[in-house]
PDB file of all heavy atoms in Angstrom:
ATOM      1  N   MET A   1      -3.190  15.758   4.747  1.00  0.00           N
ATOM      2  CA  MET A   1      -4.154  15.246   3.824  1.00  0.00           C
ATOM      3  C   MET A   1      -3.578  15.396   2.414  1.00  0.00           C
ATOM      4  O   MET A   1      -3.088  16.470   2.060  1.00  0.00           O
ATOM      5  CB  MET A   1      -5.486  15.980   3.933  1.00  0.00           C
ATOM      6  CG  MET A   1      -6.579  15.491   3.060  1.00  0.00           C
ATOM      7  SD  MET A   1      -7.233  13.998   3.786  1.00  0.00           S
ATOM      8  CE  MET A   1      -8.734  13.858   2.926  1.00  0.00           C
ATOM      9  N   ALA A   2      -3.670  14.346   1.601  1.00  0.00           N
ATOM     10  CA  ALA A   2      -3.153  14.407   0.236  1.00  0.00           C
ATOM     11  C   ALA A   2      -4.083  15.174  -0.658  1.00  0.00           C
ATOM     12  O   ALA A   2      -5.300  15.177  -0.518  1.00  0.00           O
ATOM     13  CB  ALA A   2      -2.947  12.998  -0.281  1.00  0.00           C
ATOM     14  N   ALA A   3      -3.503  15.829  -1.666  1.00  0.00           N
ATOM     15  CA  ALA A   3      -4.286  16.613  -2.641  1.00  0.00           C
ATOM     16  C   ALA A   3      -5.010  15.663  -3.590  1.00  0.00           C
ATOM     17  O   ALA A   3      -4.474  14.611  -3.926  1.00  0.00           O
ATOM     18  CB  ALA A   3      -3.409  17.539  -3.361  1.00  0.00           C
ATOM     19  N   ARG A   4      -6.108  16.062  -4.091  1.00  0.00           N
ATOM     20  CA  ARG A   4      -6.830  15.272  -5.113  1.00  0.00           C
ATOM     21  C   ARG A   4      -6.072  15.311  -6.460  1.00  0.00           C
ATOM     22  O   ARG A   4      -5.511  16.343  -6.821  1.00  0.00           O
ATOM     23  CB  ARG A   4      -8.246  15.822  -5.308  1.00  0.00           C
ATOM     24  CG  ARG A   4      -9.121  15.495  -4.161  1.00  0.00           C
ATOM     25  CD  ARG A   4     -10.626  15.765  -4.545  1.00  0.00           C
ATOM     26  NE  ARG A   4     -11.494  15.362  -3.435  1.00  0.00           N
ATOM     27  CZ  ARG A   4     -12.052  14.136  -3.356  1.00  0.00           C
ATOM     28  NH1 ARG A   4     -11.829  13.260  -4.306  1.00  0.00           N
ATOM     29  NH2 ARG A   4     -12.819  13.851  -2.363  1.00  0.00           N
ATOM     30  N   ARG A   5      -6.166  14.272  -7.189  1.00  0.00           N
ATOM     31  CA  ARG A   5      -5.576  14.192  -8.500  1.00  0.00           C
ATOM     32  C   ARG A   5      -6.592  14.736  -9.544  1.00  0.00           C
ATOM     33  O   ARG A   5      -7.728  14.945  -9.206  1.00  0.00           O
ATOM     34  CB  ARG A   5      -5.219  12.808  -8.817  1.00  0.00           C
ATOM     35  CG  ARG A   5      -4.130  12.315  -7.905  1.00  0.00           C
ATOM     36  CD  ARG A   5      -3.661  10.948  -8.307  1.00  0.00           C
ATOM     37  NE  ARG A   5      -2.514  10.586  -7.565  1.00  0.00           N
ATOM     38  CZ  ARG A   5      -1.818   9.518  -7.762  1.00  0.00           C
ATOM     39  NH1 ARG A   5      -2.114   8.713  -8.676  1.00  0.00           N
ATOM     40  NH2 ARG A   5      -0.711   9.297  -7.031  1.00  0.00           N
ATOM     41  N   ALA A   6      -6.126  14.913 -10.747  1.00  0.00           N
ATOM     42  CA  ALA A   6      -6.987  15.427 -11.809  1.00  0.00           C
ATOM     43  C   ALA A   6      -8.217  14.548 -12.084  1.00  0.00           C
ATOM     44  O   ALA A   6      -9.260  15.070 -12.399  1.00  0.00           O
ATOM     45  CB  ALA A   6      -6.181  15.556 -13.095  1.00  0.00           C
ATOM     46  N   ASP A   7      -8.123  13.220 -11.857  1.00  0.00           N
ATOM     47  CA  ASP A   7      -9.249  12.381 -12.064  1.00  0.00           C
ATOM     48  C   ASP A   7     -10.194  12.297 -10.834  1.00  0.00           C
ATOM     49  O   ASP A   7     -11.139  11.587 -10.850  1.00  0.00           O
ATOM     50  CB  ASP A   7      -8.798  10.953 -12.390  1.00  0.00           C
ATOM     51  CG  ASP A   7      -8.053  10.244 -11.275  1.00  0.00           C
ATOM     52  OD1 ASP A   7      -7.880  10.815 -10.188  1.00  0.00           O
ATOM     53  OD2 ASP A   7      -7.621   9.111 -11.491  1.00  0.00           O
ATOM     54  N   GLY A   8      -9.923  13.116  -9.802  1.00  0.00           N
ATOM     55  CA  GLY A   8     -10.793  13.221  -8.645  1.00  0.00           C
ATOM     56  C   GLY A   8     -10.402  12.245  -7.527  1.00  0.00           C
ATOM     57  O   GLY A   8     -10.962  12.331  -6.459  1.00  0.00           O
ATOM     58  N   SER A   9      -9.415  11.358  -7.757  1.00  0.00           N
ATOM     59  CA  SER A   9      -9.020  10.425  -6.705  1.00  0.00           C
ATOM     60  C   SER A   9      -8.079  11.086  -5.674  1.00  0.00           C
ATOM     61  O   SER A   9      -7.491  12.092  -6.023  1.00  0.00           O
ATOM     62  CB  SER A   9      -8.339   9.187  -7.295  1.00  0.00           C
ATOM     63  OG  SER A   9      -7.154   9.552  -7.924  1.00  0.00           O
ATOM     64  N   THR A  10      -7.980  10.505  -4.535  1.00  0.00           N
ATOM     65  CA  THR A  10      -7.054  11.003  -3.514  1.00  0.00           C
ATOM     66  C   THR A  10      -6.150   9.812  -3.115  1.00  0.00           C
ATOM     67  O   THR A  10      -6.665   8.731  -2.818  1.00  0.00           O
ATOM     68  CB  THR A  10      -7.804  11.444  -2.241  1.00  0.00           C
ATOM     69  OG1 THR A  10      -8.752  12.455  -2.602  1.00  0.00           O
ATOM     70  CG2 THR A  10      -6.905  11.968  -1.193  1.00  0.00           C
ATOM     71  N   PRO A  11      -4.815   9.999  -3.203  1.00  0.00           N
ATOM     72  CA  PRO A  11      -3.894   8.887  -2.851  1.00  0.00           C
ATOM     73  C   PRO A  11      -4.136   8.426  -1.405  1.00  0.00           C
ATOM     74  O   PRO A  11      -4.346   9.276  -0.548  1.00  0.00           O
ATOM     75  CB  PRO A  11      -2.517   9.496  -3.011  1.00  0.00           C
ATOM     76  CG  PRO A  11      -2.722  10.690  -3.953  1.00  0.00           C
ATOM     77  CD  PRO A  11      -4.079  11.161  -3.655  1.00  0.00           C
ATOM     78  N   LEU A  12      -4.099   7.149  -1.174  1.00  0.00           N
ATOM     79  CA  LEU A  12      -4.243   6.567   0.112  1.00  0.00           C
ATOM     80  C   LEU A  12      -2.887   6.427   0.754  1.00  0.00           C
ATOM     81  O   LEU A  12      -2.002   5.813   0.181  1.00  0.00           O
ATOM     82  CB  LEU A  12      -4.914   5.185   0.017  1.00  0.00           C
ATOM     83  CG  LEU A  12      -5.237   4.471   1.292  1.00  0.00           C
ATOM     84  CD1 LEU A  12      -6.329   5.216   2.085  1.00  0.00           C
ATOM     85  CD2 LEU A  12      -5.751   3.066   0.991  1.00  0.00           C
ATOM     86  N   PRO A  13      -2.650   6.993   1.945  1.00  0.00           N
ATOM     87  CA  PRO A  13      -1.316   6.879   2.620  1.00  0.00           C
ATOM     88  C   PRO A  13      -1.039   5.421   2.944  1.00  0.00           C
ATOM     89  O   PRO A  13      -1.919   4.635   3.291  1.00  0.00           O
ATOM     90  CB  PRO A  13      -1.535   7.660   3.908  1.00  0.00           C
ATOM     91  CG  PRO A  13      -2.697   8.546   3.712  1.00  0.00           C
ATOM     92  CD  PRO A  13      -3.560   7.819   2.730  1.00  0.00           C
ATOM     93  N   SER A  14       0.228   5.043   2.761  1.00  0.00           N
ATOM     94  CA  SER A  14       0.608   3.632   2.985  1.00  0.00           C
ATOM     95  C   SER A  14       0.343   3.227   4.464  1.00  0.00           C
ATOM     96  O   SER A  14       0.030   2.087   4.738  1.00  0.00           O
ATOM     97  CB  SER A  14       2.085   3.398   2.654  1.00  0.00           C
ATOM     98  OG  SER A  14       2.922   4.241   3.476  1.00  0.00           O
ATOM     99  N   GLU A  15       0.410   4.229   5.367  1.00  0.00           N
ATOM    100  CA  GLU A  15       0.150   3.974   6.802  1.00  0.00           C
ATOM    101  C   GLU A  15      -1.317   3.466   6.970  1.00  0.00           C
ATOM    102  O   GLU A  15      -1.581   2.686   7.921  1.00  0.00           O
ATOM    103  CB  GLU A  15       0.372   5.213   7.645  1.00  0.00           C
ATOM    104  CG  GLU A  15       1.839   5.676   7.655  1.00  0.00           C
ATOM    105  CD  GLU A  15       2.184   6.564   6.484  1.00  0.00           C
ATOM    106  OE1 GLU A  15       1.350   6.918   5.671  1.00  0.00           O
ATOM    107  OE2 GLU A  15       3.419   6.873   6.416  1.00  0.00           O
ATOM    108  N   ALA A  16      -2.232   3.898   6.131  1.00  0.00           N
ATOM    109  CA  ALA A  16      -3.613   3.500   6.212  1.00  0.00           C
ATOM    110  C   ALA A  16      -3.718   1.977   5.912  1.00  0.00           C
ATOM    111  O   ALA A  16      -4.614   1.274   6.436  1.00  0.00           O
ATOM    112  CB  ALA A  16      -4.500   4.302   5.316  1.00  0.00           C
ATOM    113  N   LEU A  17      -2.900   1.497   5.003  1.00  0.00           N
ATOM    114  CA  LEU A  17      -2.913   0.066   4.643  1.00  0.00           C
ATOM    115  C   LEU A  17      -2.098  -0.749   5.678  1.00  0.00           C
ATOM    116  O   LEU A  17      -2.578  -1.786   6.180  1.00  0.00           O
ATOM    117  CB  LEU A  17      -2.331  -0.154   3.284  1.00  0.00           C
ATOM    118  CG  LEU A  17      -3.073   0.381   2.095  1.00  0.00           C
ATOM    119  CD1 LEU A  17      -2.255   0.266   0.836  1.00  0.00           C
ATOM    120  CD2 LEU A  17      -4.374  -0.346   1.954  1.00  0.00           C
ATOM    121  N   LEU A  18      -0.890  -0.287   6.005  1.00  0.00           N
ATOM    122  CA  LEU A  18      -0.036  -1.087   6.823  1.00  0.00           C
ATOM    123  C   LEU A  18      -0.417  -1.041   8.333  1.00  0.00           C
ATOM    124  O   LEU A  18      -0.185  -2.044   9.060  1.00  0.00           O
ATOM    125  CB  LEU A  18       1.418  -0.578   6.685  1.00  0.00           C
ATOM    126  CG  LEU A  18       2.006  -0.745   5.299  1.00  0.00           C
ATOM    127  CD1 LEU A  18       3.348  -0.083   5.184  1.00  0.00           C
ATOM    128  CD2 LEU A  18       2.184  -2.258   5.009  1.00  0.00           C
ATOM    129  N   GLN A  19      -1.006   0.038   8.819  1.00  0.00           N
ATOM    130  CA  GLN A  19      -1.449   0.185  10.224  1.00  0.00           C
ATOM    131  C   GLN A  19      -0.415  -0.294  11.234  1.00  0.00           C
ATOM    132  O   GLN A  19      -0.690  -1.060  12.108  1.00  0.00           O
ATOM    133  CB  GLN A  19      -2.788  -0.576  10.433  1.00  0.00           C
ATOM    134  CG  GLN A  19      -3.890  -0.027   9.525  1.00  0.00           C
ATOM    135  CD  GLN A  19      -5.182  -0.807   9.683  1.00  0.00           C
ATOM    136  OE1 GLN A  19      -5.221  -1.766  10.481  1.00  0.00           O
ATOM    137  NE2 GLN A  19      -6.209  -0.368   8.939  1.00  0.00           N
ATOM    138  N   GLY A  20       0.847   0.210  11.053  1.00  0.00           N
ATOM    139  CA  GLY A  20       1.904  -0.130  11.989  1.00  0.00           C
ATOM    140  C   GLY A  20       2.625  -1.409  11.731  1.00  0.00           C
ATOM    141  O   GLY A  20       3.607  -1.691  12.388  1.00  0.00           O
ATOM    142  N   ARG A  21       2.171  -2.202  10.742  1.00  0.00           N
ATOM    143  CA  ARG A  21       2.801  -3.450  10.446  1.00  0.00           C
ATOM    144  C   ARG A  21       3.863  -3.235   9.316  1.00  0.00           C
ATOM    145  O   ARG A  21       3.772  -2.211   8.600  1.00  0.00           O
ATOM    146  CB  ARG A  21       1.787  -4.450   9.939  1.00  0.00           C
ATOM    147  CG  ARG A  21       0.808  -4.869  11.065  1.00  0.00           C
ATOM    148  CD  ARG A  21      -0.317  -5.656  10.497  1.00  0.00           C
ATOM    149  NE  ARG A  21      -1.165  -4.805   9.702  1.00  0.00           N
ATOM    150  CZ  ARG A  21      -2.364  -5.070   9.305  1.00  0.00           C
ATOM    151  NH1 ARG A  21      -2.906  -6.263   9.551  1.00  0.00           N
ATOM    152  NH2 ARG A  21      -3.090  -4.259   8.620  1.00  0.00           N
ATOM    153  N   ARG A  22       4.818  -4.122   9.218  1.00  0.00           N
ATOM    154  CA  ARG A  22       5.813  -4.045   8.122  1.00  0.00           C
ATOM    155  C   ARG A  22       5.326  -4.766   6.836  1.00  0.00           C
ATOM    156  O   ARG A  22       5.772  -4.452   5.754  1.00  0.00           O
ATOM    157  CB  ARG A  22       7.112  -4.686   8.560  1.00  0.00           C
ATOM    158  CG  ARG A  22       7.727  -4.140   9.839  1.00  0.00           C
ATOM    159  CD  ARG A  22       8.632  -3.058   9.737  1.00  0.00           C
ATOM    160  NE  ARG A  22       9.569  -3.119   8.705  1.00  0.00           N
ATOM    161  CZ  ARG A  22      10.665  -2.436   8.656  1.00  0.00           C
ATOM    162  NH1 ARG A  22      10.979  -1.659   9.684  1.00  0.00           N
ATOM    163  NH2 ARG A  22      11.450  -2.438   7.628  1.00  0.00           N
ATOM    164  N   THR A  23       4.458  -5.745   7.040  1.00  0.00           N
ATOM    165  CA  THR A  23       3.952  -6.547   5.920  1.00  0.00           C
ATOM    166  C   THR A  23       2.461  -6.813   6.008  1.00  0.00           C
ATOM    167  O   THR A  23       1.969  -7.078   7.116  1.00  0.00           O
ATOM    168  CB  THR A  23       4.717  -7.942   5.897  1.00  0.00           C
ATOM    169  OG1 THR A  23       6.104  -7.682   5.836  1.00  0.00           O
ATOM    170  CG2 THR A  23       4.307  -8.783   4.712  1.00  0.00           C
ATOM    171  N   ILE A  24       1.786  -6.753   4.859  1.00  0.00           N
ATOM    172  CA  ILE A  24       0.397  -7.141   4.821  1.00  0.00           C
ATOM    173  C   ILE A  24       0.183  -8.021   3.588  1.00  0.00           C
ATOM    174  O   ILE A  24       0.959  -7.960   2.643  1.00  0.00           O
ATOM    175  CB  ILE A  24      -0.551  -5.929   4.798  1.00  0.00           C
ATOM    176  CG1 ILE A  24      -0.340  -5.042   3.592  1.00  0.00           C
ATOM    177  CG2 ILE A  24      -0.522  -5.138   6.069  1.00  0.00           C
ATOM    178  CD1 ILE A  24      -1.420  -4.050   3.305  1.00  0.00           C
ATOM    179  N   GLU A  25      -0.917  -8.796   3.614  1.00  0.00           N
ATOM    180  CA  GLU A  25      -1.228  -9.572   2.420  1.00  0.00           C
ATOM    181  C   GLU A  25      -2.505  -8.997   1.834  1.00  0.00           C
ATOM    182  O   GLU A  25      -3.429  -8.619   2.575  1.00  0.00           O
ATOM    183  CB  GLU A  25      -1.419 -11.065   2.770  1.00  0.00           C
ATOM    184  CG  GLU A  25      -0.119 -11.700   3.130  1.00  0.00           C
ATOM    185  CD  GLU A  25      -0.276 -13.223   3.380  1.00  0.00           C
ATOM    186  OE1 GLU A  25      -1.441 -13.659   3.643  1.00  0.00           O
ATOM    187  OE2 GLU A  25       0.758 -13.899   3.330  1.00  0.00           O
ATOM    188  N   ILE A  26      -2.528  -8.899   0.511  1.00  0.00           N
ATOM    189  CA  ILE A  26      -3.668  -8.297  -0.216  1.00  0.00           C
ATOM    190  C   ILE A  26      -4.193  -9.349  -1.187  1.00  0.00           C
ATOM    191  O   ILE A  26      -3.438  -9.931  -1.989  1.00  0.00           O
ATOM    192  CB  ILE A  26      -3.258  -7.078  -0.963  1.00  0.00           C
ATOM    193  CG1 ILE A  26      -2.705  -6.036  -0.013  1.00  0.00           C
ATOM    194  CG2 ILE A  26      -4.465  -6.465  -1.791  1.00  0.00           C
ATOM    195  CD1 ILE A  26      -1.940  -4.884  -0.771  1.00  0.00           C
ATOM    196  N   SER A  27      -5.495  -9.669  -1.157  1.00  0.00           N
ATOM    197  CA  SER A  27      -6.148 -10.585  -2.066  1.00  0.00           C
ATOM    198  C   SER A  27      -6.654  -9.767  -3.249  1.00  0.00           C
ATOM    199  O   SER A  27      -7.373  -8.757  -3.013  1.00  0.00           O
ATOM    200  CB  SER A  27      -7.236 -11.310  -1.332  1.00  0.00           C
ATOM    201  OG  SER A  27      -7.928 -12.118  -2.314  1.00  0.00           O
ATOM    202  N   HIS A  28      -6.305 -10.156  -4.467  1.00  0.00           N
ATOM    203  CA  HIS A  28      -6.749  -9.464  -5.658  1.00  0.00           C
ATOM    204  C   HIS A  28      -7.002 -10.452  -6.807  1.00  0.00           C
ATOM    205  O   HIS A  28      -6.057 -11.160  -7.182  1.00  0.00           O
ATOM    206  CB  HIS A  28      -5.669  -8.389  -6.084  1.00  0.00           C
ATOM    207  CG  HIS A  28      -6.073  -7.648  -7.310  1.00  0.00           C
ATOM    208  ND1 HIS A  28      -7.032  -6.711  -7.345  1.00  0.00           N
ATOM    209  CD2 HIS A  28      -5.506  -7.684  -8.536  1.00  0.00           C
ATOM    210  CE1 HIS A  28      -7.105  -6.238  -8.555  1.00  0.00           C
ATOM    211  NE2 HIS A  28      -6.218  -6.826  -9.323  1.00  0.00           N
ATOM    212  N   ASN A  29      -8.166 -10.517  -7.317  1.00  0.00           N
ATOM    213  CA  ASN A  29      -8.536 -11.371  -8.427  1.00  0.00           C
ATOM    214  C   ASN A  29      -8.091 -12.843  -8.184  1.00  0.00           C
ATOM    215  O   ASN A  29      -7.566 -13.496  -9.076  1.00  0.00           O
ATOM    216  CB  ASN A  29      -7.926 -10.883  -9.728  1.00  0.00           C
ATOM    217  CG  ASN A  29      -8.664  -9.659 -10.222  1.00  0.00           C
ATOM    218  OD1 ASN A  29      -9.808  -9.378  -9.920  1.00  0.00           O
ATOM    219  ND2 ASN A  29      -7.924  -8.837 -11.067  1.00  0.00           N
ATOM    220  N   GLY A  30      -8.278 -13.328  -6.958  1.00  0.00           N
ATOM    221  CA  GLY A  30      -7.952 -14.698  -6.671  1.00  0.00           C
ATOM    222  C   GLY A  30      -6.474 -14.998  -6.310  1.00  0.00           C
ATOM    223  O   GLY A  30      -6.156 -16.096  -6.008  1.00  0.00           O
ATOM    224  N   ALA A  31      -5.619 -13.982  -6.392  1.00  0.00           N
ATOM    225  CA  ALA A  31      -4.222 -14.166  -6.088  1.00  0.00           C
ATOM    226  C   ALA A  31      -3.917 -13.367  -4.773  1.00  0.00           C
ATOM    227  O   ALA A  31      -4.588 -12.358  -4.488  1.00  0.00           O
ATOM    228  CB  ALA A  31      -3.312 -13.616  -7.192  1.00  0.00           C
ATOM    229  N   VAL A  32      -2.883 -13.804  -4.062  1.00  0.00           N
ATOM    230  CA  VAL A  32      -2.510 -13.129  -2.811  1.00  0.00           C
ATOM    231  C   VAL A  32      -1.162 -12.450  -3.099  1.00  0.00           C
ATOM    232  O   VAL A  32      -0.232 -13.037  -3.580  1.00  0.00           O
ATOM    233  CB  VAL A  32      -2.366 -14.091  -1.632  1.00  0.00           C
ATOM    234  CG1 VAL A  32      -1.835 -13.377  -0.421  1.00  0.00           C
ATOM    235  CG2 VAL A  32      -3.735 -14.775  -1.372  1.00  0.00           C
ATOM    236  N   TYR A  33      -1.107 -11.147  -2.779  1.00  0.00           N
ATOM    237  CA  TYR A  33       0.105 -10.323  -2.902  1.00  0.00           C
ATOM    238  C   TYR A  33       0.555  -9.920  -1.530  1.00  0.00           C
ATOM    239  O   TYR A  33      -0.246  -9.773  -0.610  1.00  0.00           O
ATOM    240  CB  TYR A  33      -0.254  -9.052  -3.745  1.00  0.00           C
ATOM    241  CG  TYR A  33      -0.577  -9.384  -5.175  1.00  0.00           C
ATOM    242  CD1 TYR A  33      -1.891  -9.743  -5.522  1.00  0.00           C
ATOM    243  CD2 TYR A  33       0.349  -9.276  -6.184  1.00  0.00           C
ATOM    244  CE1 TYR A  33      -2.223 -10.037  -6.808  1.00  0.00           C
ATOM    245  CE2 TYR A  33       0.028  -9.508  -7.468  1.00  0.00           C
ATOM    246  CZ  TYR A  33      -1.267  -9.905  -7.807  1.00  0.00           C
ATOM    247  OH  TYR A  33      -1.545 -10.200  -9.096  1.00  0.00           O
ATOM    248  N   ARG A  34       1.831  -9.692  -1.402  1.00  0.00           N
ATOM    249  CA  ARG A  34       2.421  -9.231  -0.152  1.00  0.00           C
ATOM    250  C   ARG A  34       2.986  -7.815  -0.339  1.00  0.00           C
ATOM    251  O   ARG A  34       3.786  -7.568  -1.265  1.00  0.00           O
ATOM    252  CB  ARG A  34       3.526 -10.174   0.259  1.00  0.00           C
ATOM    253  CG  ARG A  34       4.318  -9.687   1.460  1.00  0.00           C
ATOM    254  CD  ARG A  34       5.435 -10.649   1.747  1.00  0.00           C
ATOM    255  NE  ARG A  34       5.157 -11.260   3.045  1.00  0.00           N
ATOM    256  CZ  ARG A  34       5.859 -12.197   3.566  1.00  0.00           C
ATOM    257  NH1 ARG A  34       6.852 -12.711   2.982  1.00  0.00           N
ATOM    258  NH2 ARG A  34       5.543 -12.649   4.770  1.00  0.00           N
ATOM    259  N   LEU A  35       2.575  -6.890   0.445  1.00  0.00           N
ATOM    260  CA  LEU A  35       3.078  -5.508   0.460  1.00  0.00           C
ATOM    261  C   LEU A  35       3.950  -5.367   1.691  1.00  0.00           C
ATOM    262  O   LEU A  35       3.520  -5.564   2.776  1.00  0.00           O
ATOM    263  CB  LEU A  35       1.943  -4.502   0.518  1.00  0.00           C
ATOM    264  CG  LEU A  35       2.366  -3.028   0.498  1.00  0.00           C
ATOM    265  CD1 LEU A  35       3.027  -2.659  -0.841  1.00  0.00           C
ATOM    266  CD2 LEU A  35       1.162  -2.125   0.756  1.00  0.00           C
ATOM    267  N   GLN A  36       5.247  -5.024   1.440  1.00  0.00           N
ATOM    268  CA  GLN A  36       6.253  -4.978   2.533  1.00  0.00           C
ATOM    269  C   GLN A  36       6.920  -3.592   2.531  1.00  0.00           C
ATOM    270  O   GLN A  36       7.381  -3.114   1.467  1.00  0.00           O
ATOM    271  CB  GLN A  36       7.257  -6.064   2.328  1.00  0.00           C
ATOM    272  CG  GLN A  36       8.300  -6.145   3.348  1.00  0.00           C
ATOM    273  CD  GLN A  36       9.281  -7.278   3.142  1.00  0.00           C
ATOM    274  OE1 GLN A  36       9.105  -8.103   2.188  1.00  0.00           O
ATOM    275  NE2 GLN A  36      10.278  -7.401   3.954  1.00  0.00           N
ATOM    276  N   ALA A  37       7.026  -3.034   3.727  1.00  0.00           N
ATOM    277  CA  ALA A  37       7.799  -1.783   3.906  1.00  0.00           C
ATOM    278  C   ALA A  37       9.235  -2.157   4.303  1.00  0.00           C
ATOM    279  O   ALA A  37       9.406  -2.949   5.247  1.00  0.00           O
ATOM    280  CB  ALA A  37       7.146  -0.886   5.001  1.00  0.00           C
ATOM    281  N   THR A  38      10.210  -1.606   3.624  1.00  0.00           N
ATOM    282  CA  THR A  38      11.581  -1.905   3.921  1.00  0.00           C
ATOM    283  C   THR A  38      12.116  -0.954   5.029  1.00  0.00           C
ATOM    284  O   THR A  38      11.480   0.036   5.325  1.00  0.00           O
ATOM    285  CB  THR A  38      12.472  -1.718   2.702  1.00  0.00           C
ATOM    286  OG1 THR A  38      12.574  -0.339   2.328  1.00  0.00           O
ATOM    287  CG2 THR A  38      11.950  -2.532   1.504  1.00  0.00           C
ATOM    288  N   LYS A  39      13.267  -1.237   5.497  1.00  0.00           N
ATOM    289  CA  LYS A  39      13.942  -0.397   6.569  1.00  0.00           C
ATOM    290  C   LYS A  39      14.225   0.974   6.010  1.00  0.00           C
ATOM    291  O   LYS A  39      14.333   1.920   6.765  1.00  0.00           O
ATOM    292  CB  LYS A  39      15.172  -1.056   7.077  1.00  0.00           C
ATOM    293  CG  LYS A  39      14.946  -2.330   7.889  1.00  0.00           C
ATOM    294  CD  LYS A  39      16.225  -2.924   8.308  1.00  0.00           C
ATOM    295  CE  LYS A  39      15.938  -4.224   9.064  1.00  0.00           C
ATOM    296  NZ  LYS A  39      17.182  -4.858   9.498  1.00  0.00           N
ATOM    297  N   LEU A  40      14.389   1.056   4.713  1.00  0.00           N
ATOM    298  CA  LEU A  40      14.795   2.327   4.057  1.00  0.00           C
ATOM    299  C   LEU A  40      13.538   3.139   3.636  1.00  0.00           C
ATOM    300  O   LEU A  40      13.663   4.162   2.970  1.00  0.00           O
ATOM    301  CB  LEU A  40      15.657   2.074   2.884  1.00  0.00           C
ATOM    302  CG  LEU A  40      17.027   1.483   3.186  1.00  0.00           C
ATOM    303  CD1 LEU A  40      17.788   1.212   1.899  1.00  0.00           C
ATOM    304  CD2 LEU A  40      17.816   2.347   4.048  1.00  0.00           C
ATOM    305  N   GLY A  41      12.327   2.640   4.022  1.00  0.00           N
ATOM    306  CA  GLY A  41      11.086   3.362   3.707  1.00  0.00           C
ATOM    307  C   GLY A  41      10.533   3.138   2.330  1.00  0.00           C
ATOM    308  O   GLY A  41       9.661   3.819   1.881  1.00  0.00           O
ATOM    309  N   LYS A  42      11.029   2.086   1.625  1.00  0.00           N
ATOM    310  CA  LYS A  42      10.493   1.728   0.356  1.00  0.00           C
ATOM    311  C   LYS A  42       9.374   0.722   0.503  1.00  0.00           C
ATOM    312  O   LYS A  42       9.279   0.091   1.518  1.00  0.00           O
ATOM    313  CB  LYS A  42      11.591   1.163  -0.555  1.00  0.00           C
ATOM    314  CG  LYS A  42      12.864   1.941  -0.660  1.00  0.00           C
ATOM    315  CD  LYS A  42      12.689   3.053  -1.644  1.00  0.00           C
ATOM    316  CE  LYS A  42      14.067   3.793  -1.781  1.00  0.00           C
ATOM    317  NZ  LYS A  42      14.065   4.831  -2.668  1.00  0.00           N
ATOM    318  N   LEU A  43       8.552   0.551  -0.534  1.00  0.00           N
ATOM    319  CA  LEU A  43       7.541  -0.486  -0.571  1.00  0.00           C
ATOM    320  C   LEU A  43       7.870  -1.503  -1.654  1.00  0.00           C
ATOM    321  O   LEU A  43       8.274  -1.169  -2.762  1.00  0.00           O
ATOM    322  CB  LEU A  43       6.172   0.148  -0.842  1.00  0.00           C
ATOM    323  CG  LEU A  43       5.618   1.054   0.220  1.00  0.00           C
ATOM    324  CD1 LEU A  43       4.286   1.681  -0.300  1.00  0.00           C
ATOM    325  CD2 LEU A  43       5.347   0.288   1.494  1.00  0.00           C
ATOM    326  N   ILE A  44       7.589  -2.766  -1.292  1.00  0.00           N
ATOM    327  CA  ILE A  44       7.806  -3.900  -2.245  1.00  0.00           C
ATOM    328  C   ILE A  44       6.512  -4.646  -2.308  1.00  0.00           C
ATOM    329  O   ILE A  44       5.953  -5.071  -1.272  1.00  0.00           O
ATOM    330  CB  ILE A  44       8.942  -4.793  -1.766  1.00  0.00           C
ATOM    331  CG1 ILE A  44      10.256  -4.034  -1.689  1.00  0.00           C
ATOM    332  CG2 ILE A  44       9.063  -5.996  -2.737  1.00  0.00           C
ATOM    333  CD1 ILE A  44      11.350  -4.865  -1.039  1.00  0.00           C
ATOM    334  N   LEU A  45       6.037  -4.884  -3.528  1.00  0.00           N
ATOM    335  CA  LEU A  45       4.773  -5.665  -3.750  1.00  0.00           C
ATOM    336  C   LEU A  45       5.179  -6.926  -4.526  1.00  0.00           C
ATOM    337  O   LEU A  45       5.732  -6.841  -5.601  1.00  0.00           O
ATOM    338  CB  LEU A  45       3.751  -4.854  -4.548  1.00  0.00           C
ATOM    339  CG  LEU A  45       2.451  -5.535  -4.832  1.00  0.00           C
ATOM    340  CD1 LEU A  45       1.706  -5.837  -3.537  1.00  0.00           C
ATOM    341  CD2 LEU A  45       1.591  -4.740  -5.778  1.00  0.00           C
ATOM    342  N   THR A  46       4.917  -8.113  -3.949  1.00  0.00           N
ATOM    343  CA  THR A  46       5.290  -9.314  -4.585  1.00  0.00           C
ATOM    344  C   THR A  46       4.046 -10.231  -4.591  1.00  0.00           C
ATOM    345  O   THR A  46       3.160 -10.118  -3.769  1.00  0.00           O
ATOM    346  CB  THR A  46       6.415 -10.050  -3.848  1.00  0.00           C
ATOM    347  OG1 THR A  46       6.081 -10.235  -2.450  1.00  0.00           O
ATOM    348  CG2 THR A  46       7.743  -9.297  -3.936  1.00  0.00           C
ATOM    349  N   LYS A  47       4.086 -11.153  -5.587  1.00  0.00           N
ATOM    350  CA  LYS A  47       2.990 -12.122  -5.724  1.00  0.00           C
ATOM    351  C   LYS A  47       3.362 -13.437  -5.096  1.00  0.00           C
ATOM    352  O   LYS A  47       4.482 -13.836  -5.049  1.00  0.00           O
ATOM    353  CB  LYS A  47       2.661 -12.325  -7.204  1.00  0.00           C
ATOM    354  CG  LYS A  47       1.415 -13.122  -7.468  1.00  0.00           C
ATOM    355  CD  LYS A  47       1.113 -13.098  -8.934  1.00  0.00           C
ATOM    356  CE  LYS A  47      -0.142 -13.910  -9.182  1.00  0.00           C
ATOM    357  NZ  LYS A  47      -0.475 -13.937 -10.590  1.00  0.00           N
TER     358      LYS A  47
END
């Protein structure tokens, strides 16, 4: 479990978003973004 930040928020693990997938699409303010996990364990967010 991640520790709370000073503002009271708790970071959400990337696994909770990706749920075993390498790529997901996120809708935000009418635009679609793609969140992709790389083979090296990095995250890429593109519009």
